[in-house]
N, CA, C and O atoms as CSV, one atom per row, in Angstrom:
chain,resi,resn,atom,element,x,y,z
A,1,MET,N,N,129.743,111.754,82.737
A,1,MET,CA,C,129.574,110.412,82.226
A,1,MET,C,C,128.155,110.248,81.718
A,1,MET,O,O,127.261,111.039,82.016
A,2,CYS,N,N,127.985,109.190,80.940
A,2,CYS,CA,C,126.659,108.919,80.400
A,2,CYS,C,C,126.573,107.457,79.980
A,2,CYS,O,O,127.572,106.737,79.959
A,3,GLY,N,N,125.381,107.046,79.652
A,3,GLY,CA,C,125.137,105.738,79.061
A,3,GLY,C,C,124.309,105.936,77.808
A,3,GLY,O,O,123.351,106.708,77.813
A,4,ILE,N,N,124.667,105.247,76.737
A,4,ILE,CA,C,123.976,105.406,75.455
A,4,ILE,C,C,123.567,104.038,74.925
A,4,ILE,O,O,124.357,103.093,74.945
A,5,VAL,N,N,122.329,103.940,74.452
A,5,VAL,CA,C,121.806,102.718,73.847
A,5,VAL,C,C,121.050,103.110,72.584
A,5,VAL,O,O,120.311,104.094,72.576
A,6,ALA,N,N,121.239,102.337,71.517
A,6,ALA,CA,C,120.486,102.574,70.280
A,6,ALA,C,C,119.945,101.245,69.770
A,6,ALA,O,O,120.510,100.185,70.039
A,7,PHE,N,N,118.842,101.318,69.029
A,7,PHE,CA,C,118.230,100.099,68.494
A,7,PHE,C,C,117.452,100.432,67.238
A,7,PHE,O,O,116.784,101.462,67.152
A,8,LYS,N,N,117.551,99.535,66.264
A,8,LYS,CA,C,116.727,99.601,65.057
A,8,LYS,C,C,116.205,98.198,64.829
A,8,LYS,O,O,116.986,97.254,64.715
A,9,GLY,N,N,114.897,98.053,64.761
A,9,GLY,CA,C,114.332,96.723,64.595
A,9,GLY,C,C,112.830,96.715,64.786
A,9,GLY,O,O,112.135,97.675,64.455
A,10,ASP,N,N,112.350,95.619,65.325
A,10,ASP,CA,C,110.920,95.396,65.543
A,10,ASP,C,C,110.326,96.497,66.419
A,10,ASP,O,O,110.765,96.694,67.552
A,11,LYS,N,N,109.338,97.209,65.902
A,11,LYS,CA,C,108.739,98.330,66.633
A,11,LYS,C,C,108.075,97.903,67.938
A,11,LYS,O,O,107.868,98.732,68.824
A,12,ASN,N,N,107.741,96.627,68.066
A,12,ASN,CA,C,107.133,96.143,69.305
A,12,ASN,C,C,108.170,95.867,70.387
A,12,ASN,O,O,107.813,95.619,71.539
A,13,LYS,N,N,109.458,95.909,70.024
A,13,LYS,CA,C,110.527,95.632,70.985
A,13,LYS,C,C,111.390,96.852,71.289
A,13,LYS,O,O,112.108,96.867,72.289
A,14,THR,N,N,111.328,97.865,70.445
A,14,THR,CA,C,112.279,98.975,70.523
A,14,THR,C,C,112.339,99.637,71.889
A,14,THR,O,O,113.419,99.733,72.472
A,15,SER,N,N,111.226,100.090,72.409
A,15,SER,CA,C,111.279,100.818,73.682
A,15,SER,C,C,111.742,99.916,74.822
A,15,SER,O,O,112.446,100.378,75.720
A,16,ASP,N,N,111.361,98.641,74.806
A,16,ASP,CA,C,111.832,97.724,75.850
A,16,ASP,C,C,113.346,97.546,75.778
A,16,ASP,O,O,114.020,97.558,76.807
A,17,VAL,N,N,113.885,97.383,74.567
A,17,VAL,CA,C,115.338,97.229,74.403
A,17,VAL,C,C,116.055,98.482,74.910
A,17,VAL,O,O,117.037,98.384,75.645
A,18,ILE,N,N,115.566,99.650,74.520
A,18,ILE,CA,C,116.200,100.906,74.933
A,18,ILE,C,C,116.160,101.063,76.450
A,18,ILE,O,O,117.194,101.320,77.067
A,19,PHE,N,N,115.002,100.914,77.051
A,19,PHE,CA,C,114.904,101.148,78.490
A,19,PHE,C,C,115.580,100.050,79.308
A,19,PHE,O,O,116.128,100.337,80.372
A,20,ASP,N,N,115.558,98.804,78.842
A,20,ASP,CA,C,116.310,97.748,79.536
A,20,ASP,C,C,117.801,98.064,79.506
A,20,ASP,O,O,118.497,97.897,80.507
A,21,GLY,N,N,118.287,98.520,78.355
A,21,GLY,CA,C,119.696,98.894,78.238
A,21,GLY,C,C,120.047,100.080,79.118
A,21,GLY,O,O,121.093,100.086,79.767
A,22,LEU,N,N,119.183,101.083,79.143
A,22,LEU,CA,C,119.448,102.258,79.977
A,22,LEU,C,C,119.458,101.911,81.462
A,22,LEU,O,O,120.233,102.483,82.229
A,23,LYS,N,N,118.612,100.988,81.867
A,23,LYS,CA,C,118.612,100.569,83.276
A,23,LYS,C,C,119.942,99.917,83.640
A,23,LYS,O,O,120.448,100.112,84.745
A,24,LEU,N,N,120.512,99.138,82.709
A,24,LEU,CA,C,121.813,98.510,82.956
A,24,LEU,C,C,122.937,99.543,83.005
A,24,LEU,O,O,123.954,99.323,83.661
A,25,LEU,N,N,122.757,100.658,82.318
A,25,LEU,CA,C,123.783,101.703,82.260
A,25,LEU,C,C,123.516,102.862,83.215
A,25,LEU,O,O,124.257,103.845,83.215
A,26,GLU,N,N,122.484,102.758,84.016
A,26,GLU,CA,C,122.099,103.891,84.858
A,26,GLU,C,C,123.201,104.295,85.837
A,26,GLU,O,O,123.254,105.457,86.242
A,27,TYR,N,N,124.071,103.379,86.224
A,27,TYR,CA,C,125.171,103.724,87.118
A,27,TYR,C,C,126.106,104.751,86.475
A,27,TYR,O,O,126.874,105.408,87.179
A,28,ARG,N,N,126.051,104.897,85.147
A,28,ARG,CA,C,126.888,105.861,84.424
A,28,ARG,C,C,126.252,107.250,84.376
A,28,ARG,O,O,126.889,108.218,83.963
A,29,GLY,N,N,125.014,107.336,84.795
A,29,GLY,CA,C,124.335,108.625,84.807
A,29,GLY,C,C,122.913,108.461,85.282
A,29,GLY,O,O,122.147,107.682,84.713
A,30,TYR,N,N,122.553,109.194,86.326
A,30,TYR,CA,C,121.210,109.053,86.891
A,30,TYR,C,C,120.551,110.405,87.150
A,30,TYR,O,O,119.499,110.472,87.785
A,31,ASP,N,N,121.169,111.483,86.657
A,31,ASP,CA,C,120.583,112.814,86.852
A,31,ASP,C,C,119.425,113.082,85.905
A,31,ASP,O,O,118.461,113.757,86.266
A,32,SER,N,N,119.523,112.549,84.684
A,32,SER,CA,C,118.447,112.728,83.706
A,32,SER,C,C,118.506,111.595,82.695
A,32,SER,O,O,119.499,110.875,82.596
A,33,CYS,N,N,117.421,111.457,81.950
A,33,CYS,CA,C,117.310,110.364,80.989
A,33,CYS,C,C,116.427,110.823,79.837
A,33,CYS,O,O,115.494,111.602,80.027
A,34,GLY,N,N,116.733,110.332,78.646
A,34,GLY,CA,C,115.910,110.685,77.500
A,34,GLY,C,C,115.955,109.636,76.416
A,34,GLY,O,O,116.839,108.780,76.385
A,35,ILE,N,N,114.983,109.718,75.527
A,35,ILE,CA,C,114.911,108.823,74.378
A,35,ILE,C,C,114.529,109.668,73.163
A,35,ILE,O,O,113.670,110.547,73.243
A,36,GLY,N,N,115.177,109.386,72.051
A,36,GLY,CA,C,114.836,110.022,70.783
A,36,GLY,C,C,114.355,108.959,69.822
A,36,GLY,O,O,114.962,107.893,69.719
A,37,VAL,N,N,113.274,109.235,69.118
A,37,VAL,CA,C,112.685,108.258,68.195
A,37,VAL,C,C,112.313,108.952,66.889
A,37,VAL,O,O,112.154,110.171,66.834
A,38,ILE,N,N,112.179,108.154,65.855
A,38,ILE,CA,C,111.598,108.662,64.620
A,38,ILE,C,C,110.157,108.176,64.595
A,38,ILE,O,O,109.887,106.975,64.615
A,39,HIS,N,N,109.237,109.139,64.552
A,39,HIS,CA,C,107.805,108.838,64.569
A,39,HIS,C,C,107.129,109.702,63.517
A,39,HIS,O,O,107.227,110.928,63.547
A,40,GLU,N,N,106.446,109.052,62.592
A,40,GLU,CA,C,105.770,109.749,61.491
A,40,GLU,C,C,106.740,110.678,60.756
A,40,GLU,O,O,106.434,111.839,60.484
A,41,ASN,N,N,107.935,110.121,60.441
A,41,ASN,CA,C,108.993,110.819,59.693
A,41,ASN,C,C,109.519,112.073,60.381
A,41,ASN,O,O,110.014,112.986,59.719
A,42,GLU,N,N,109.416,112.118,61.684
A,42,GLU,CA,C,109.910,113.266,62.445
A,42,GLU,C,C,110.639,112.769,63.684
A,42,GLU,O,O,110.227,111.789,64.304
A,43,ILE,N,N,111.726,113.451,64.042
A,43,ILE,CA,C,112.439,113.109,65.271
A,43,ILE,C,C,111.668,113.690,66.452
A,43,ILE,O,O,111.360,114.881,66.489
A,44,LYS,N,N,111.364,112.826,67.409
A,44,LYS,CA,C,110.683,113.237,68.641
A,44,LYS,C,C,111.612,112.901,69.805
A,44,LYS,O,O,112.211,111.826,69.830
A,45,THR,N,N,111.734,113.805,70.756
A,45,THR,CA,C,112.536,113.531,71.944
A,45,THR,C,C,111.651,113.602,73.183
A,45,THR,O,O,110.731,114.415,73.275
A,46,PHE,N,N,111.957,112.735,74.117
A,46,PHE,CA,C,111.244,112.655,75.390
A,46,PHE,C,C,112.326,112.574,76.456
A,46,PHE,O,O,113.038,111.573,76.534
A,47,LYS,N,N,112.462,113.600,77.271
A,47,LYS,CA,C,113.581,113.656,78.206
A,47,LYS,C,C,113.197,114.438,79.456
A,47,LYS,O,O,112.501,115.451,79.396
A,48,TRP,N,N,113.673,113.932,80.585
A,48,TRP,CA,C,113.349,114.560,81.858
A,48,TRP,C,C,114.478,114.395,82.852
A,48,TRP,O,O,115.273,113.458,82.774
A,49,LYS,N,N,114.529,115.318,83.781
A,49,LYS,CA,C,115.400,115.174,84.937
A,49,LYS,C,C,114.881,113.986,85.735
A,49,LYS,O,O,113.673,113.843,85.928
A,50,GLY,N,N,115.776,113.148,86.192
A,50,GLY,CA,C,115.369,112.005,87.000
A,50,GLY,C,C,115.851,110.696,86.417
A,50,GLY,O,O,116.583,110.666,85.428
A,51,ARG,N,N,115.441,109.645,87.030
A,51,ARG,CA,C,115.936,108.316,86.701
A,51,ARG,C,C,115.227,107.715,85.494
A,51,ARG,O,O,114.230,108.244,85.004
A,52,VAL,N,N,115.777,106.586,85.029
A,52,VAL,CA,C,115.282,105.914,83.822
A,52,VAL,C,C,113.809,105.551,83.959
A,52,VAL,O,O,113.036,105.772,83.028
A,53,ARG,N,N,113.412,105.008,85.079
A,53,ARG,CA,C,112.017,104.559,85.243
A,53,ARG,C,C,111.015,105.701,85.039
A,53,ARG,O,O,109.923,105.475,84.519
A,54,LYS,N,N,111.373,106.908,85.438
A,54,LYS,CA,C,110.490,108.068,85.252
A,54,LYS,C,C,110.278,108.335,83.763
A,54,LYS,O,O,109.147,108.533,83.317
A,55,THR,N,N,111.361,108.340,83.003
A,55,THR,CA,C,111.256,108.575,81.561
A,55,THR,C,C,110.519,107.431,80.885
A,55,THR,O,O,109.685,107.662,80.010
A,56,GLU,N,N,110.819,106.199,81.281
A,56,GLU,CA,C,110.144,105.038,80.691
A,56,GLU,C,C,108.633,105.125,80.908
A,56,GLU,O,O,107.856,104.912,79.977
A,57,LYS,N,N,108.228,105.431,82.111
A,57,LYS,CA,C,106.797,105.515,82.432
A,57,LYS,C,C,106.111,106.588,81.582
A,57,LYS,O,O,105.032,106.362,81.035
A,58,ARG,N,N,106.739,107.740,81.478
A,58,ARG,CA,C,106.149,108.833,80.692
A,58,ARG,C,C,106.130,108.511,79.200
A,58,ARG,O,O,105.148,108.797,78.514
A,59,PHE,N,N,107.218,107.913,78.693
A,59,PHE,CA,C,107.265,107.589,77.267
A,59,PHE,C,C,106.202,106.553,76.910
A,59,PHE,O,O,105.516,106.693,75.897
A,60,LYS,N,N,106.063,105.530,77.724
A,60,LYS,CA,C,105.112,104.460,77.399
A,60,LYS,C,C,103.666,104.958,77.385
A,60,LYS,O,O,102.816,104.351,76.734
A,61,LYS,N,N,103.380,106.037,78.081
A,61,LYS,CA,C,102.036,106.628,78.031
A,61,LYS,C,C,101.721,107.203,76.654
A,61,LYS,O,O,100.550,107.368,76.312
A,62,THR,N,N,102.745,107.512,75.856
A,62,THR,CA,C,102.518,108.088,74.521
A,62,THR,C,C,101.991,107.050,73.540
A,62,THR,O,O,101.391,107.411,72.527
A,63,LYS,N,N,102.204,105.769,73.821
A,63,LYS,CA,C,101.790,104.657,72.954
A,63,LYS,C,C,102.545,104.637,71.617
A,63,LYS,O,O,102.153,103.912,70.703
A,64,ILE,N,N,103.624,105.423,71.493
A,64,ILE,CA,C,104.437,105.421,70.271
A,64,ILE,C,C,105.220,104.120,70.201
A,64,ILE,O,O,105.787,103.681,71.202
A,65,LYS,N,N,105.255,103.503,69.029
A,65,LYS,CA,C,105.978,102.248,68.792
A,65,LYS,C,C,107.007,102.489,67.681
A,65,LYS,O,O,106.750,102.153,66.525
A,66,PRO,N,N,108.165,103.065,68.014
A,66,PRO,CA,C,109.153,103.366,66.982
A,66,PRO,C,C,109.930,102.125,66.555
A,66,PRO,O,O,110.049,101.169,67.321
A,67,SER,N,N,110.452,102.140,65.348
A,67,SER,CA,C,111.325,101.049,64.907
A,67,SER,C,C,112.793,101.443,65.049
A,67,SER,O,O,113.681,100.617,64.840
A,68,ILE,N,N,113.049,102.701,65.402
A,68,ILE,CA,C,114.415,103.172,65.628
A,68,ILE,C,C,114.403,104.166,66.783
A,68,ILE,O,O,113.530,105.029,66.869
A,69,ALA,N,N,115.399,104.028,67.677
A,69,ALA,CA,C,115.458,104.911,68.845
A,69,ALA,C,C,116.875,104.963,69.391
A,69,ALA,O,O,117.687,104.068,69.157
A,70,ILE,N,N,117.148,106.029,70.119
A,70,ILE,CA,C,118.399,106.159,70.861
A,70,ILE,C,C,118.048,106.668,72.250
A,70,ILE,O,O,117.199,107.545,72.409
A,71,GLY,N,N,118.713,106.105,73.249
A,71,GLY,CA,C,118.460,106.497,74.628
A,71,GLY,C,C,119.734,106.973,75.292
A,71,GLY,O,O,120.831,106.599,74.879
A,72,HIS,N,N,119.594,107.798,76.325
A,72,HIS,CA,C,120.750,108.408,76.972
A,72,HIS,C,C,120.459,108.642,78.447
A,72,HIS,O,O,119.382,109.116,78.807
A,73,THR,N,N,121.423,108.308,79.295
A,73,THR,CA,C,121.375,108.698,80.697
A,73,THR,C,C,122.500,109.694,80.920
A,73,THR,O,O,123.551,109.602,80.285
A,74,ARG,N,N,122.286,110.644,81.818
A,74,ARG,CA,C,123.264,111.716,82.011
A,74,ARG,C,C,123.616,111.881,83.475
A,74,ARG,O,O,122.753,111.904,84.353
A,75,TRP,N,N,124.905,111.994,83.704
A,75,TRP,CA,C,125.413,112.424,84.997
A,75,TRP,C,C,125.947,113.824,84.761
A,75,TRP,O,O,126.876,114.000,83.973
A,76,ALA,N,N,125.394,114.805,85.411
A,76,ALA,CA,C,125.692,116.212,85.126
A,76,ALA,C,C,127.086,116.597,85.618
A,76,ALA,O,O,127.278,116.901,86.796
A,77,THR,N,N,128.050,116.581,84.705
A,77,THR,CA,C,129.396,117.058,85.021
A,77,THR,C,C,129.557,118.516,84.606
A,77,THR,O,O,130.463,119.201,85.079
A,78,HIS,N,N,128.685,118.989,83.728
A,78,HIS,CA,C,128.693,120.386,83.278
A,78,HIS,C,C,127.241,120.795,83.043
A,78,HIS,O,O,126.525,120.140,82.285
A,79,GLY,N,N,126.816,121.847,83.671
A,79,GLY,CA,C,125.412,122.252,83.563
A,79,GLY,C,C,124.574,121.483,84.566
A,79,GLY,O,O,124.844,120.318,84.860
A,80,GLU,N,N,123.573,122.138,85.078
A,80,GLU,CA,C,122.760,121.517,86.125
A,80,GLU,C,C,121.842,120.426,85.575
A,80,GLU,O,O,121.494,120.439,84.394
A,81,PRO,N,N,121.457,119.490,86.428
A,81,PRO,CA,C,120.488,118.475,86.006
A,81,PRO,C,C,119.104,119.112,85.854
A,81,PRO,O,O,118.521,119.579,86.833
A,82,ASN,N,N,118.592,119.130,84.647
A,82,ASN,CA,C,117.240,119.629,84.393
A,82,ASN,C,C,116.752,119.079,83.059
A,82,ASN,O,O,117.515,118.451,82.324
A,83,ASP,N,N,115.493,119.313,82.751
A,83,ASP,CA,C,114.911,118.787,81.511
A,83,ASP,C,C,115.615,119.340,80.272
A,83,ASP,O,O,115.806,118.614,79.296
A,84,ILE,N,N,115.997,120.602,80.300
A,84,ILE,CA,C,116.620,121.229,79.131
A,84,ILE,C,C,117.978,120.603,78.820
A,84,ILE,O,O,118.302,120.382,77.653
A,85,ASN,N,N,118.771,120.317,79.848
A,85,ASN,CA,C,120.104,119.754,79.637
A,85,ASN,C,C,120.092,118.249,79.385
A,85,ASN,O,O,121.123,117.679,79.031
A,86,ALA,N,N,118.957,117.605,79.558
A,86,ALA,CA,C,118.857,116.163,79.287
A,86,ALA,C,C,119.018,115.915,77.787
A,86,ALA,O,O,118.710,116.782,76.969
A,87,HIS,N,N,119.499,114.737,77.441
A,87,HIS,CA,C,119.702,114.360,76.031
A,87,HIS,C,C,118.646,113.347,75.635
A,87,HIS,O,O,118.054,112.732,76.521
A,88,PRO,N,N,118.383,113.143,74.391
A,88,PRO,CA,C,118.958,113.722,73.186
A,88,PRO,C,C,118.578,115.193,73.012
A,88,PRO,O,O,117.548,115.664,73.493
A,89,ILE,N,N,119.453,115.884,72.308
A,89,ILE,CA,C,119.226,117.284,71.980
A,89,ILE,C,C,119.018,117.374,70.475
A,89,ILE,O,O,119.840,116.895,69.694
A,90,LYS,N,N,117.911,117.994,70.079
A,90,LYS,CA,C,117.584,118.131,68.649
A,90,LYS,C,C,118.193,119.402,68.081
A,90,LYS,O,O,118.322,120.413,68.771
A,91,SER,N,N,118.564,119.329,66.802
A,91,SER,CA,C,119.031,120.521,66.097
A,91,SER,C,C,117.876,121.516,65.982
A,91,SER,O,O,116.711,121.137,66.104
A,92,PHE,N,N,118.197,122.781,65.749
A,92,PHE,CA,C,117.163,123.809,65.640
A,92,PHE,C,C,116.161,123.506,64.534
A,92,PHE,O,O,114.973,123.800,64.666
A,93,ASN,N,N,116.649,122.913,63.433
A,93,ASN,CA,C,115.740,122.608,62.319
A,93,ASN,C,C,115.080,121.239,62.461
A,93,ASN,O,O,114.268,120.857,61.618
A,94,GLY,N,N,115.418,120.495,63.515
A,94,GLY,CA,C,114.789,119.209,63.773
A,94,GLY,C,C,115.236,118.077,62.868
A,94,GLY,O,O,114.609,117.017,62.848
A,95,GLU,N,N,116.324,118.288,62.110
A,95,GLU,CA,C,116.776,117.265,61.167
A,95,GLU,C,C,117.656,116.194,61.796
A,95,GLU,O,O,117.818,115.119,61.218
A,96,PHE,N,N,118.232,116.464,62.974
A,96,PHE,CA,C,119.037,115.448,63.641
A,96,PHE,C,C,119.018,115.678,65.147
A,96,PHE,O,O,118.670,116.754,65.632
A,97,ALA,N,N,119.403,114.634,65.866
A,97,ALA,CA,C,119.507,114.704,67.319
A,97,ALA,C,C,120.842,114.095,67.723
A,97,ALA,O,O,121.346,113.190,67.059
A,98,VAL,N,N,121.407,114.591,68.805
A,98,VAL,CA,C,122.681,114.075,69.304
A,98,VAL,C,C,122.534,113.692,70.771
A,98,VAL,O,O,121.680,114.210,71.491
A,99,VAL,N,N,123.394,112.767,71.188
A,99,VAL,CA,C,123.492,112.403,72.600
A,99,VAL,C,C,124.938,112.550,73.032
A,99,VAL,O,O,125.265,112.295,74.191
């Protein structure tokens, strides 16, 4: 299972909307959490094993203010809970990310 939240809008609200939504969906997955954003015309992913608050705290330290983002919580039904298996997952060429 998982929880997915996406937002496009005011860059000063994006991360709050994503993380508030992920906290509401955390019951659907609490093994890992991640956020994907477009920053300086590049997809950046920030994802870690652990709960939403851990990812939120680490992401907010970056000071990135994206206008578009997608967030994901994961309950590991296949593959162990770890940073590598956390979503979003970027394509090899970095042109897209999936959750």
